[in-house]
PLY file of the C-alpha trace (Angstrom):
ply
format ascii 1.0
element vertex 62
property float x
property float y
property float z
element edge 61
property int vertex1
property int vertex2
end_header
2.82 -19.17 -2.35
0.37 -16.55 -0.83
-1.64 -17.71 2.03
-3.10 -16.41 5.35
-1.42 -17.60 8.90
-4.11 -20.00 10.99
-3.89 -19.45 14.95
-1.26 -22.26 15.40
1.30 -20.77 12.37
0.84 -17.30 13.85
1.92 -18.96 17.09
4.99 -19.86 15.69
5.69 -16.83 13.76
5.37 -14.96 16.97
7.91 -17.35 18.47
10.34 -16.49 15.80
10.08 -13.29 15.09
8.67 -11.28 18.20
12.22 -9.24 18.43
10.88 -7.80 15.30
7.14 -6.90 15.78
6.78 -3.71 18.01
3.27 -4.60 18.45
0.31 -7.46 19.25
0.29 -9.66 15.98
-3.26 -9.93 15.38
-2.98 -10.79 11.39
-0.16 -12.30 9.38
-0.03 -13.41 5.51
2.84 -14.87 4.25
4.05 -14.95 0.48
7.07 -17.89 0.01
8.88 -17.21 -3.75
12.05 -17.78 -4.57
13.58 -18.77 -1.10
11.96 -15.10 0.29
9.85 -15.28 2.80
7.89 -12.23 3.34
5.21 -11.22 5.80
2.66 -8.80 6.25
1.70 -8.42 9.42
-1.35 -6.28 11.07
-1.65 -5.03 6.87
1.39 -2.48 7.50
4.24 -4.17 9.06
6.57 -6.38 6.29
9.36 -8.84 7.82
11.25 -10.25 4.61
13.16 -13.61 6.15
16.19 -14.48 3.23
17.09 -17.31 4.44
18.41 -16.29 7.81
18.81 -12.63 6.63
16.00 -10.60 8.22
15.17 -7.56 7.13
11.78 -5.36 8.35
9.81 -2.01 7.40
6.93 -0.50 8.73
4.70 1.15 6.11
3.01 3.80 8.20
6.65 5.48 9.14
7.28 5.56 5.24
0 1
1 2
2 3
3 4
4 5
5 6
6 7
7 8
8 9
9 10
10 11
11 12
12 13
13 14
14 15
15 16
16 17
17 18
18 19
19 20
20 21
21 22
22 23
23 24
24 25
25 26
26 27
27 28
28 29
29 30
30 31
31 32
32 33
33 34
34 35
35 36
36 37
37 38
38 39
39 40
40 41
41 42
42 43
43 44
44 45
45 46
46 47
47 48
48 49
49 50
50 51
51 52
52 53
53 54
54 55
55 56
56 57
57 58
58 59
59 60
60 61
């Protein structure tokens, strides 16, 4: 399921993943499928959480 997080969900996201994001979180989109949860932060920073195994990618640096 693909969805844009609301303010409360963004607050919860920041509490859980703030150590992985190196900038202010303004916009977060979430995609959940097959046990993998991916977050697109501010349109360029991707955080993938595969049952606690977290990977990050910044598309500006790729």
